[in-house]
N, C-alpha and C positions, 0 to 999 in steps of 0.2 A: 446902741447909740453911736454913731461914728465919732473918732476921737478927733476932736476940732481945736484950734488954738483956745477958743474960750473956754472948752472943757479943761485943758491941761492948766489954763490961768488959775482955774477953781481951787487946785491943790499946790501948784508950784510957789507960789509966793510964802504960805506958811511953811511947806518943807525945807525951802530954802534959809528960813531962820536958823536950823540947825543941822542941815546938810548941804553938801555940795551936789548939786545936779547937773547933768548933762541931759540936756533935751535935745533929741534929734529930729531934724527935719528932714524926712526922707525925700529924695527926688520924686518930683511930681506932686508932693505935698507941701503945704503951707506957702512959704516964699522961695524955696528952691526952684530950680528948673529940671525939665525933664525933655531935652532935646529930641529924644526918640520917641515921645510920647508913648510910653508902655511903662510897665512897671513888672519886673522881675524879681522874685524874693531873693534868688540868688544874689544879684546885685544890690539889694538892699541890705543883706548880710554882710556883704564885702565893705559896703560903705561904713557901716557901723563899725565893723572888725578894725578897720583904717583908721576910724575917729578914736578908737580906743588904745590903740597900738600906740 
């Protein structure tokens, strides 16, 4: 099953009652942009690393 916003929303509301959540919208997914129209795992990992830094 692909992970979609609808799927994520099934459990984020309940989890957020007890935990602080960081829900990442990777480039090219959801509402983020992807100007080069390609997905590179290294760039996605770097984006998450920079977010958490």
